[in-house]
MILUMFI-125291 format. One record per residue: residue in three letters; x, y, z of N, C-alpha, C, O in turn; residue number from 1. Coordinates in nm, 2 decimals. Example, Ala and Ser with C-alpha at 12.3 -4.5 7.8 and 13.67 -1.06 7.14 Angstrom:
BEGIN
<pt ALA,<1.32,-0.57,0.78>,<1.23,-0.45,0.78>,<1.32,-0.33,0.78>,<1.42,-0.33,0.85>,1>;
<pt SER,<1.28,-0.22,0.71>,<1.37,-0.11,0.71>,<1.29,0.00,0.79>,<1.34,0.11,0.80>,2>;
// end
This chain:
BEGIN
<pt MET,<0.56,0.93,1.58>,<0.56,0.87,1.45>,<0.61,0.73,1.44>,<0.71,0.70,1.49>,1>;
<pt LYS,<0.53,0.64,1.37>,<0.57,0.49,1.37>,<0.67,0.45,1.29>,<0.70,0.52,1.19>,2>;
<pt SER,<0.77,0.32,1.32>,<0.86,0.31,1.25>,<0.83,0.26,1.14>,<0.72,0.21,1.13>,3>;
<pt LYS,<0.93,0.26,1.03>,<0.90,0.18,0.89>,<0.90,0.04,0.92>,<0.84,-0.04,0.84>,4>;
<pt ASN,<0.96,0.00,1.03>,<1.00,-0.14,1.03>,<0.90,-0.21,1.18>,<0.91,-0.33,1.23>,5>;
<pt GLU,<0.83,-0.13,1.20>,<0.76,-0.19,1.33>,<0.68,-0.29,1.30>,<0.66,-0.36,1.40>,6>;
<pt TRP,<0.62,-0.34,1.18>,<0.57,-0.45,1.11>,<0.65,-0.59,1.15>,<0.60,-0.70,1.20>,7>;
<pt ARG,<0.79,-0.56,1.12>,<0.86,-0.69,1.20>,<0.84,-0.73,1.30>,<0.84,-0.85,1.31>,8>;
<pt THR,<0.82,-0.65,1.41>,<0.82,-0.71,1.54>,<0.69,-0.76,1.58>,<0.68,-0.82,1.69>,9>;
<pt ASP,<0.58,-0.75,1.49>,<0.45,-0.81,1.51>,<0.44,-0.95,1.46>,<0.40,-0.97,1.35>,10>;
<pt LYS,<0.46,-1.03,1.55>,<0.45,-1.19,1.55>,<0.35,-1.22,1.45>,<0.38,-1.26,1.34>,11>;
<pt GLU,<0.23,-1.20,1.49>,<0.10,-1.24,1.42>,<0.11,-1.22,1.28>,<0.12,-1.30,1.19>,12>;
<pt TYR,<0.13,-1.06,1.27>,<0.14,-1.01,1.10>,<0.26,-1.07,1.04>,<0.24,-1.08,0.92>,13>;
<pt VAL,<0.38,-1.10,1.08>,<0.49,-1.17,1.00>,<0.42,-1.27,0.94>,<0.41,-1.28,0.82>,14>;
<pt LEU,<0.37,-1.38,1.04>,<0.29,-1.50,0.99>,<0.21,-1.51,0.93>,<0.18,-1.63,0.88>,15>;
<pt ILE,<0.13,-1.40,0.89>,<0.03,-1.39,0.81>,<0.06,-1.38,0.68>,<0.00,-1.45,0.60>,16>;
<pt VAL,<0.17,-1.30,0.65>,<0.24,-1.25,0.52>,<0.35,-1.30,0.49>,<0.39,-1.29,0.38>,17>;
<pt ALA,<0.41,-1.38,0.59>,<0.57,-1.45,0.54>,<0.60,-1.47,0.42>,<0.68,-1.42,0.35>,18>;
<pt ASP,<0.46,-1.61,0.39>,<0.50,-1.66,0.25>,<0.51,-1.57,0.13>,<0.59,-1.58,0.04>,19>;
<pt LEU,<0.42,-1.49,0.15>,<0.39,-1.36,0.05>,<0.54,-1.29,0.01>,<0.60,-1.27,-0.10>,20>;
<pt LEU,<0.57,-1.26,0.14>,<0.69,-1.18,0.14>,<0.84,-1.29,0.09>,<0.94,-1.23,0.05>,21>;
<pt ALA,<0.83,-1.40,0.08>,<0.92,-1.47,0.06>,<0.93,-1.50,-0.10>,<1.03,-1.55,-0.16>,22>;
<pt GLN,<0.80,-1.47,-0.15>,<0.78,-1.49,-0.30>,<0.88,-1.38,-0.38>,<0.90,-1.27,-0.33>,23>;
<pt PRO,<0.92,-1.41,-0.48>,<1.03,-1.34,-0.57>,<0.89,-1.22,-0.64>,<0.91,-1.10,-0.62>,24>;
<pt ALA,<0.79,-1.26,-0.70>,<0.70,-1.19,-0.74>,<0.66,-1.05,-0.64>,<0.62,-0.94,-0.67>,25>;
<pt VAL,<0.67,-1.10,-0.50>,<0.66,-0.96,-0.45>,<0.79,-0.90,-0.39>,<0.80,-0.78,-0.38>,26>;
<pt LYS,<0.87,-0.97,-0.37>,<1.04,-0.92,-0.34>,<1.06,-0.82,-0.47>,<1.12,-0.71,-0.46>,27>;
<pt LYS,<1.02,-0.85,-0.58>,<1.07,-0.75,-0.70>,<0.99,-0.63,-0.69>,<1.01,-0.54,-0.77>,28>;
<pt LEU,<0.91,-0.62,-0.59>,<0.86,-0.46,-0.59>,<0.94,-0.35,-0.54>,<0.92,-0.23,-0.55>,29>;
<pt ALA,<1.05,-0.43,-0.46>,<1.13,-0.31,-0.40>,<1.24,-0.26,-0.50>,<1.33,-0.18,-0.48>,30>;
<pt ASN,<1.20,-0.33,-0.63>,<1.30,-0.25,-0.75>,<1.24,-0.14,-0.85>,<1.28,-0.11,-0.96>,31>;
<pt TYR,<1.09,-0.09,-0.78>,<1.02,-0.01,-0.83>,<0.99,0.10,-0.75>,<0.97,0.09,-0.63>,32>;
<pt THR,<0.97,0.24,-0.82>,<0.94,0.35,-0.71>,<0.78,0.36,-0.70>,<0.71,0.33,-0.80>,33>;
<pt GLN,<0.73,0.37,-0.62>,<0.60,0.43,-0.60>,<0.56,0.52,-0.61>,<0.51,0.55,-0.72>,34>;
<pt HIS,<0.57,0.62,-0.47>,<0.50,0.77,-0.48>,<0.67,0.86,-0.45>,<0.69,0.91,-0.34>,35>;
<pt HIS,<0.76,0.87,-0.54>,<0.86,0.95,-0.54>,<0.99,0.89,-0.42>,<1.12,0.87,-0.43>,36>;
<pt HIS,<0.89,0.87,-0.30>,<1.01,0.86,-0.21>,<0.97,0.70,-0.11>,<0.99,0.70,0.01>,37>;
<pt SER,<0.94,0.62,-0.18>,<0.93,0.47,-0.15>,<0.92,0.43,-0.24>,<0.89,0.49,-0.34>,38>;
<pt THR,<0.95,0.26,-0.22>,<0.93,0.16,-0.31>,<0.80,0.10,-0.34>,<0.71,0.10,-0.25>,39>;
<pt ARG,<0.78,0.05,-0.42>,<0.63,0.00,-0.45>,<0.61,-0.10,-0.31>,<0.50,-0.12,-0.27>,40>;
<pt LEU,<0.73,-0.17,-0.26>,<0.73,-0.28,-0.17>,<0.71,-0.21,-0.04>,<0.62,-0.26,0.02>,41>;
<pt GLN,<0.79,-0.11,0.01>,<0.76,-0.02,0.10>,<0.62,0.00,0.11>,<0.56,-0.04,0.21>,42>;
<pt HIS,<0.56,0.06,0.02>,<0.44,0.11,0.02>,<0.34,-0.02,0.01>,<0.23,0.00,0.06>,43>;
<pt SER,<0.35,-0.12,-0.03>,<0.26,-0.23,0.00>,<0.25,-0.27,0.12>,<0.14,-0.29,0.16>,44>;
<pt ILE,<0.38,-0.28,0.23>,<0.41,-0.34,0.31>,<0.30,-0.23,0.42>,<0.20,-0.26,0.47>,45>;
<pt ALA,<0.35,-0.12,0.43>,<0.30,-0.01,0.48>,<0.11,-0.04,0.47>,<0.03,-0.07,0.57>,46>;
<pt VAL,<0.08,-0.03,0.36>,<-0.09,-0.07,0.34>,<-0.13,-0.19,0.43>,<-0.23,-0.19,0.49>,47>;
<pt SER,<-0.06,-0.26,0.42>,<-0.09,-0.41,0.45>,<-0.08,-0.38,0.62>,<-0.17,-0.41,0.69>,48>;
<pt TYR,<0.02,-0.34,0.65>,<0.05,-0.33,0.79>,<-0.08,-0.26,0.87>,<-0.16,-0.32,0.94>,49>;
<pt ASP,<-0.06,-0.14,0.83>,<-0.19,-0.04,0.88>,<-0.31,-0.06,0.87>,<-0.39,0.01,0.95>,50>;
<pt SER,<-0.36,-0.16,0.76>,<-0.49,-0.19,0.71>,<-0.52,-0.31,0.82>,<-0.63,-0.31,0.87>,51>;
<pt TYR,<-0.43,-0.39,0.84>,<-0.43,-0.51,0.91>,<-0.48,-0.46,1.09>,<-0.58,-0.50,1.16>,52>;
<pt LYS,<-0.38,-0.35,1.11>,<-0.42,-0.35,1.26>,<-0.55,-0.24,1.27>,<-0.60,-0.22,1.38>,53>;
<pt ILE,<-0.60,-0.17,1.17>,<-0.75,-0.13,1.20>,<-0.81,-0.25,1.17>,<-0.89,-0.28,1.26>,54>;
<pt ALA,<-0.81,-0.34,1.07>,<-0.91,-0.45,1.07>,<-0.90,-0.54,1.20>,<-1.00,-0.60,1.22>,55>;
<pt LYS,<-0.81,-0.55,1.28>,<-0.81,-0.64,1.40>,<-0.88,-0.53,1.47>,<-0.99,-0.57,1.50>,56>;
<pt LYS,<-0.86,-0.43,1.51>,<-0.94,-0.35,1.58>,<-1.08,-0.35,1.59>,<-1.14,-0.34,1.70>,57>;
<pt MET,<-1.12,-0.35,1.48>,<-1.26,-0.37,1.42>,<-1.32,-0.51,1.45>,<-1.44,-0.52,1.45>,58>;
<pt HIS,<-1.23,-0.62,1.48>,<-1.26,-0.74,1.46>,<-1.29,-0.77,1.33>,<-1.38,-0.85,1.32>,59>;
<pt LEU,<-1.26,-0.73,1.24>,<-1.28,-0.79,1.15>,<-1.17,-0.90,1.05>,<-1.07,-0.93,1.10>,60>;
<pt ASP,<-1.20,-0.94,0.93>,<-1.08,-1.04,0.88>,<-0.96,-0.98,0.86>,<-0.94,-0.94,0.75>,61>;
<pt TYR,<-0.87,-0.98,0.96>,<-0.75,-0.89,0.95>,<-0.66,-0.96,0.86>,<-0.57,-0.90,0.81>,62>;
<pt ARG,<-0.68,-1.12,0.84>,<-0.57,-1.22,0.80>,<-0.58,-1.19,0.62>,<-0.48,-1.20,0.54>,63>;
<pt SER,<-0.72,-1.17,0.59>,<-0.75,-1.15,0.45>,<-0.71,-0.99,0.42>,<-0.68,-0.96,0.30>,64>;
<pt THR,<-0.70,-0.88,0.52>,<-0.69,-0.75,0.47>,<-0.54,-0.75,0.46>,<-0.48,-0.71,0.36>,65>;
<pt ALA,<-0.46,-0.82,0.58>,<-0.31,-0.82,0.55>,<-0.29,-0.86,0.41>,<-0.28,-0.78,0.32>,66>;
<pt ARG,<-0.30,-0.99,0.38>,<-0.24,-1.05,0.27>,<-0.31,-0.96,0.16>,<-0.23,-0.88,0.12>,67>;
<pt ALA,<-0.42,-0.95,0.10>,<-0.45,-0.84,0.00>,<-0.41,-0.69,0.01>,<-0.42,-0.61,-0.07>,68>;
<pt GLY,<-0.38,-0.68,0.11>,<-0.31,-0.52,0.12>,<-0.16,-0.49,0.08>,<-0.09,-0.39,0.05>,69>;
<pt LEU,<-0.11,-0.65,0.10>,<0.04,-0.66,0.07>,<0.05,-0.67,-0.11>,<0.15,-0.65,-0.18>,70>;
<pt LEU,<-0.08,-0.72,-0.16>,<-0.07,-0.75,-0.26>,<-0.16,-0.67,-0.39>,<-0.17,-0.71,-0.50>,71>;
<pt HIS,<-0.20,-0.55,-0.34>,<-0.29,-0.50,-0.37>,<-0.23,-0.41,-0.50>,<-0.30,-0.36,-0.59>,72>;
<pt ASP,<-0.07,-0.39,-0.50>,<-0.01,-0.34,-0.60>,<0.05,-0.36,-0.68>,<0.11,-0.28,-0.75>,73>;
<pt LEU,<0.08,-0.52,-0.69>,<0.15,-0.58,-0.74>,<0.15,-0.61,-0.90>,<0.09,-0.70,-0.95>,74>;
<pt PHE,<0.23,-0.51,-0.96>,<0.23,-0.47,-1.10>,<0.38,-0.45,-1.11>,<0.46,-0.46,-1.01>,75>;
<pt TYR,<0.43,-0.41,-1.24>,<0.58,-0.44,-1.26>,<0.58,-0.28,-1.40>,<0.67,-0.30,-1.48>,76>;
<pt TYR,<0.54,-0.21,-1.41>,<0.57,-0.10,-1.49>,<0.54,0.02,-1.39>,<0.48,0.02,-1.28>,77>;
<pt ASP,<0.62,0.14,-1.45>,<0.62,0.25,-1.42>,<0.49,0.33,-1.45>,<0.47,0.37,-1.57>,78>;
<pt TRP,<0.39,0.34,-1.33>,<0.27,0.38,-1.37>,<0.28,0.56,-1.39>,<0.19,0.64,-1.37>,79>;
<pt ARG,<0.37,0.59,-1.42>,<0.40,0.76,-1.45>,<0.41,0.77,-1.57>,<0.38,0.88,-1.62>,80>;
<pt THR,<0.47,0.67,-1.65>,<0.53,0.66,-1.81>,<0.43,0.59,-1.87>,<0.37,0.64,-1.96>,81>;
<pt THR,<0.40,0.44,-1.83>,<0.33,0.35,-1.91>,<0.17,0.38,-1.92>,<0.11,0.41,-1.82>,82>;
<pt LYS,<0.12,0.38,-2.05>,<0.01,0.45,-2.09>,<-0.08,0.31,-2.14>,<-0.01,0.22,-2.18>,83>;
<pt PHE,<-0.20,0.28,-2.13>,<-0.30,0.19,-2.16>,<-0.43,0.23,-2.26>,<-0.49,0.34,-2.25>,84>;
<pt ASN,<-0.44,0.15,-2.34>,<-0.51,0.19,-2.44>,<-0.70,0.13,-2.36>,<-0.81,0.18,-2.41>,85>;
<pt LEU,<-0.70,0.08,-2.29>,<-0.79,0.02,-2.24>,<-0.88,0.10,-2.10>,<-0.98,0.06,-2.04>,86>;
<pt GLY,<-0.80,0.20,-2.07>,<-0.83,0.29,-1.93>,<-0.73,0.35,-1.89>,<-0.62,0.30,-1.93>,87>;
<pt THR,<-0.72,0.44,-1.80>,<-0.65,0.47,-1.70>,<-0.55,0.36,-1.58>,<-0.59,0.25,-1.56>,88>;
<pt HIS,<-0.46,0.42,-1.55>,<-0.39,0.33,-1.43>,<-0.44,0.28,-1.32>,<-0.41,0.18,-1.26>,89>;
<pt ALA,<-0.54,0.38,-1.30>,<-0.62,0.37,-1.16>,<-0.74,0.24,-1.20>,<-0.78,0.16,-1.12>,90>;
<pt PHE,<-0.78,0.24,-1.33>,<-0.87,0.12,-1.34>,<-0.79,0.00,-1.39>,<-0.82,-0.11,-1.33>,91>;
<pt ILE,<-0.69,0.00,-1.49>,<-0.60,-0.11,-1.53>,<-0.53,-0.16,-1.39>,<-0.58,-0.26,-1.34>,92>;
<pt HIS,<-0.43,-0.11,-1.31>,<-0.37,-0.17,-1.22>,<-0.43,-0.27,-1.14>,<-0.37,-0.37,-1.14>,93>;
<pt PRO,<-0.54,-0.27,-1.04>,<-0.60,-0.33,-1.01>,<-0.62,-0.49,-1.05>,<-0.60,-0.60,-0.99>,94>;
<pt ARG,<-0.69,-0.44,-1.19>,<-0.68,-0.59,-1.27>,<-0.55,-0.70,-1.29>,<-0.54,-0.82,-1.28>,95>;
<pt VAL,<-0.45,-0.59,-1.33>,<-0.32,-0.66,-1.34>,<-0.27,-0.71,-1.21>,<-0.21,-0.81,-1.21>,96>;
<pt ALA,<-0.30,-0.64,-1.10>,<-0.25,-0.69,-0.96>,<-0.32,-0.83,-0.89>,<-0.27,-0.91,-0.81>,97>;
<pt LEU,<-0.45,-0.83,-0.94>,<-0.50,-0.94,-0.89>,<-0.47,-1.07,-0.98>,<-0.44,-1.17,-0.92>,98>;
<pt ARG,<-0.47,-1.06,-1.12>,<-0.39,-1.16,-1.19>,<-0.26,-1.18,-1.13>,<-0.25,-1.30,-1.09>,99>;
<pt ASN,<-0.18,-1.12,-1.12>,<-0.03,-1.14,-1.06>,<-0.06,-1.21,-0.93>,<-0.02,-1.33,-0.91>,100>;
<pt ALA,<-0.14,-1.15,-0.82>,<-0.19,-1.22,-0.72>,<-0.22,-1.39,-0.71>,<-0.18,-1.48,-0.64>,101>;
<pt GLU,<-0.31,-1.39,-0.82>,<-0.34,-1.52,-0.84>,<-0.26,-1.63,-0.90>,<-0.30,-1.75,-0.91>,102>;
<pt LYS,<-0.13,-1.58,-0.94>,<-0.06,-1.67,-0.99>,<0.01,-1.73,-0.87>,<0.05,-1.85,-0.87>,103>;
<pt ILE,<0.04,-1.62,-0.78>,<0.14,-1.69,-0.68>,<0.08,-1.75,-0.55>,<0.16,-1.81,-0.47>,104>;
<pt THR,<-0.07,-1.73,-0.51>,<-0.15,-1.76,-0.41>,<-0.30,-1.78,-0.44>,<-0.37,-1.70,-0.50>,105>;
<pt PRO,<-0.35,-1.89,-0.38>,<-0.50,-1.88,-0.38>,<-0.55,-1.77,-0.31>,<-0.48,-1.73,-0.22>,106>;
<pt LEU,<-0.67,-1.70,-0.33>,<-0.71,-1.59,-0.31>,<-0.85,-1.59,-0.26>,<-0.91,-1.64,-0.36>,107>;
<pt ASN,<-0.92,-1.56,-0.18>,<-1.08,-1.59,-0.13>,<-1.15,-1.46,-0.19>,<-1.08,-1.36,-0.19>,108>;
<pt LYS,<-1.26,-1.46,-0.22>,<-1.32,-1.36,-0.25>,<-1.31,-1.22,-0.20>,<-1.31,-1.12,-0.26>,109>;
<pt LYS,<-1.30,-1.23,-0.07>,<-1.29,-1.09,0.00>,<-1.14,-1.03,-0.03>,<-1.13,-0.91,-0.06>,110>;
<pt GLU,<-1.03,-1.12,-0.03>,<-0.90,-1.10,-0.10>,<-0.89,-1.00,-0.24>,<-0.84,-0.90,-0.27>,111>;
<pt LYS,<-0.99,-1.09,-0.31>,<-0.97,-1.05,-0.46>,<-1.05,-0.91,-0.46>,<-1.00,-0.83,-0.53>,112>;
<pt ASP,<-1.17,-0.88,-0.39>,<-1.24,-0.78,-0.34>,<-1.15,-0.66,-0.34>,<-1.13,-0.59,-0.44>,113>;
<pt ILE,<-1.08,-0.65,-0.21>,<-1.00,-0.57,-0.17>,<-0.91,-0.53,-0.27>,<-0.89,-0.41,-0.29>,114>;
<pt ILE,<-0.83,-0.61,-0.33>,<-0.73,-0.63,-0.48>,<-0.82,-0.52,-0.57>,<-0.78,-0.41,-0.61>,115>;
<pt LEU,<-0.93,-0.57,-0.59>,<-0.99,-0.48,-0.71>,<-1.04,-0.35,-0.69>,<-1.02,-0.27,-0.78>,116>;
<pt LYS,<-1.10,-0.32,-0.56>,<-1.17,-0.22,-0.54>,<-1.08,-0.13,-0.46>,<-1.14,-0.03,-0.42>,117>;
<pt HIS,<-0.96,-0.15,-0.43>,<-0.84,-0.08,-0.37>,<-0.86,0.08,-0.42>,<-0.82,0.16,-0.34>,118>;
<pt MET,<-0.91,0.11,-0.54>,<-0.86,0.24,-0.61>,<-1.01,0.30,-0.61>,<-1.03,0.38,-0.70>,119>;
<pt PHE,<-1.11,0.27,-0.52>,<-1.25,0.35,-0.49>,<-1.21,0.48,-0.48>,<-1.10,0.50,-0.44>,120>;
<pt GLY,<-1.30,0.58,-0.51>,<-1.28,0.71,-0.53>,<-1.22,0.75,-0.65>,<-1.26,0.85,-0.70>,121>;
<pt ALA,<-1.14,0.69,-0.69>,<-1.05,0.73,-0.82>,<-1.14,0.64,-0.93>,<-1.15,0.68,-1.05>,122>;
<pt THR,<-1.19,0.53,-0.90>,<-1.27,0.45,-1.00>,<-1.41,0.44,-0.90>,<-1.43,0.45,-0.78>,123>;
<pt LEU,<-1.49,0.40,-0.99>,<-1.64,0.33,-0.95>,<-1.66,0.24,-0.89>,<-1.77,0.24,-0.83>,124>;
<pt ALA,<-1.55,0.15,-0.87>,<-1.57,0.00,-0.83>,<-1.60,0.01,-0.66>,<-1.51,0.03,-0.58>,125>;
<pt VAL,<-1.71,0.01,-0.62>,<-1.77,0.00,-0.49>,<-1.72,-0.12,-0.40>,<-1.79,-0.22,-0.42>,126>;
<pt PRO,<-1.62,-0.11,-0.32>,<-1.60,-0.18,-0.23>,<-1.73,-0.30,-0.17>,<-1.83,-0.26,-0.12>,127>;
<pt ARG,<-1.70,-0.42,-0.18>,<-1.79,-0.49,-0.12>,<-1.80,-0.54,0.04>,<-1.90,-0.57,0.11>,128>;
<pt TYR,<-1.67,-0.54,0.07>,<-1.66,-0.55,0.24>,<-1.58,-0.43,0.27>,<-1.53,-0.36,0.19>,129>;
<pt PRO,<-1.60,-0.42,0.42>,<-1.52,-0.31,0.51>,<-1.40,-0.34,0.54>,<-1.34,-0.28,0.63>,130>;
<pt GLU,<-1.33,-0.43,0.48>,<-1.18,-0.46,0.48>,<-1.14,-0.40,0.31>,<-1.03,-0.37,0.26>,131>;
<pt SER,<-1.25,-0.41,0.27>,<-1.19,-0.34,0.10>,<-1.17,-0.21,0.13>,<-1.07,-0.15,0.11>,132>;
<pt LEU,<-1.29,-0.14,0.19>,<-1.28,-0.01,0.24>,<-1.17,0.06,0.27>,<-1.12,0.15,0.21>,133>;
<pt ILE,<-1.12,-0.01,0.40>,<-0.99,0.00,0.48>,<-0.89,0.01,0.38>,<-0.84,0.12,0.36>,134>;
<pt VAL,<-0.85,-0.09,0.31>,<-0.77,-0.11,0.25>,<-0.74,0.02,0.16>,<-0.62,0.08,0.17>,135>;
<pt SER,<-0.84,0.08,0.08>,<-0.86,0.19,-0.04>,<-0.81,0.31,0.06>,<-0.71,0.38,0.03>,136>;
<pt LEU,<-0.90,0.32,0.16>,<-0.84,0.46,0.25>,<-0.71,0.44,0.31>,<-0.64,0.54,0.34>,137>;
<pt VAL,<-0.67,0.32,0.32>,<-0.51,0.33,0.40>,<-0.43,0.38,0.28>,<-0.35,0.48,0.28>,138>;
<pt ASP,<-0.46,0.30,0.18>,<-0.39,0.33,0.01>,<-0.38,0.46,0.03>,<-0.27,0.49,0.07>,139>;
<pt ASP,<-0.46,0.57,0.02>,<-0.46,0.68,0.01>,<-0.40,0.77,0.11>,<-0.35,0.88,0.09>,140>;
<pt PHE,<-0.42,0.72,0.22>,<-0.34,0.79,0.33>,<-0.21,0.74,0.30>,<-0.12,0.82,0.34>,141>;
<pt GLU,<-0.16,0.66,0.26>,<-0.01,0.61,0.29>,<0.02,0.65,0.14>,<0.14,0.65,0.15>,142>;
<pt ALA,<0.00,0.68,0.03>,<0.03,0.76,-0.06>,<0.06,0.88,-0.07>,<0.17,0.92,-0.12>,143>;
<pt GLU,<-0.05,0.97,0.01>,<-0.04,1.11,0.07>,<0.11,1.13,0.16>,<0.18,1.23,0.14>,144>;
<pt HIS,<0.14,1.02,0.24>,<0.21,1.03,0.38>,<0.35,1.03,0.26>,<0.43,1.13,0.25>,145>;
<pt GLU,<0.36,0.90,0.18>,<0.52,0.89,0.12>,<0.53,1.00,0.03>,<0.65,1.03,0.03>,146>;
<pt PHE,<0.44,1.08,-0.06>,<0.49,1.20,-0.12>,<0.49,1.30,-0.04>,<0.57,1.39,-0.08>,147>;
<pt PHE,<0.43,1.33,0.06>,<0.42,1.46,0.10>,<0.52,1.49,0.24>,<0.55,1.60,0.28>,148>;
<pt GLY,<0.57,1.35,0.29>,<0.62,1.35,0.41>,<0.75,1.41,0.42>,<0.78,1.49,0.50>,149>;
<pt PRO,<0.83,1.36,0.33>,<0.94,1.45,0.29>,<0.95,1.61,0.26>,<1.03,1.69,0.30>,150>;
<pt LEU,<0.85,1.62,0.19>,<0.85,1.73,0.17>,<0.82,1.83,0.30>,<0.86,1.95,0.30>,151>;
<pt ARG,<0.75,1.76,0.41>,<0.70,1.82,0.51>,<0.83,1.84,0.60>,<0.85,1.95,0.66>,152>;
<pt ALA,<0.90,1.74,0.62>,<1.02,1.73,0.69>,<1.12,1.84,0.65>,<1.16,1.92,0.73>,153>;
<pt LYS,<1.16,1.86,0.50>,<1.21,1.94,0.47>,<1.17,2.07,0.50>,<1.26,2.15,0.54>,154>;
<pt MET,<1.04,2.12,0.50>,<0.97,2.24,0.53>,<1.02,2.28,0.67>,<1.07,2.39,0.70>,155>;
<pt ARG,<1.01,2.19,0.78>,<1.00,2.21,0.92>,<1.18,2.23,0.94>,<1.22,2.32,1.01>,156>;
<pt ARG,<1.24,2.17,0.88>,<1.38,2.21,0.87>,<1.43,2.34,0.83>,<1.53,2.39,0.89>,157>;
<pt LYS,<1.35,2.40,0.72>,<1.38,2.52,0.65>,<1.32,2.61,0.78>,<1.39,2.72,0.80>,158>;
<pt ILE,<1.23,2.60,0.86>,<1.15,2.69,0.95>,<1.21,2.71,1.05>,<1.23,2.83,1.09>,159>;
<pt LYS,<1.28,2.58,1.12>,<1.35,2.58,1.23>,<1.47,2.67,1.23>,<1.51,2.74,1.32>,160>;
<pt LYS,<1.54,2.64,1.08>,<1.65,2.71,1.03>,<1.64,2.84,1.09>,<1.71,2.89,1.18>,161>;
<pt ARG,<1.54,2.89,1.03>,<1.50,3.03,0.99>,<1.51,3.07,1.13>,<1.59,3.16,1.17>,162>;
<pt ARG,<1.44,3.01,1.21>,<1.38,3.07,1.41>,<1.54,3.06,1.42>,<1.61,3.16,1.45>,163>;
<pt ILE,<1.60,2.96,1.41>,<1.72,2.98,1.49>,<1.84,3.09,1.44>,<1.94,3.12,1.50>,164>;
<pt ARG,<1.81,3.14,1.33>,<1.87,3.25,1.29>,<1.84,3.36,1.33>,<1.93,3.43,1.37>,165>;
<pt THR,<1.68,3.42,1.34>,<1.66,3.52,1.40>,<1.59,3.53,1.54>,<1.50,3.60,1.59>,166>;
<pt THR,<1.68,3.44,1.59>,<1.71,3.46,1.76>,<1.80,3.48,1.79>,<1.81,3.51,1.91>,167>;
<pt TRP,<1.91,3.48,1.71>,<2.05,3.52,1.73>,<2.08,3.65,1.70>,<2.19,3.70,1.72>,168>;
// end
């Protein structure tokens, strides 16, 4: 299993996202819970780093993938309780994230597409670039991992405890 801090030792990755991680707007994500067991910043870093590694292996634009992956959930509200008149959270938050990202750094077309289309599947916004699809799929994977990971670990401990009791 990968370490939560594996990204810190990847010098190339850190160089790509260091300016973004230094931004107060990005640091602020640490104050928001994302999938019950992680902060929005932890989630965004996980999506960014795993997407970066995949894009790099596939000889794609890993720089844009890493940066947009980090910014894909750049919003500051509790998505479980905040409701919108214009649509669902899945539809609205990519636009909010894009607007917030554009305030802190210039974005290329690919980065904009990655942020806007990262909810593909939950929305009908079809990714234009392979990098956009990567971030969308990794985002889904990380969400599932963050939500169910601690529950799976708890179940494993209970099963292991029962096995120990039954062997005595």
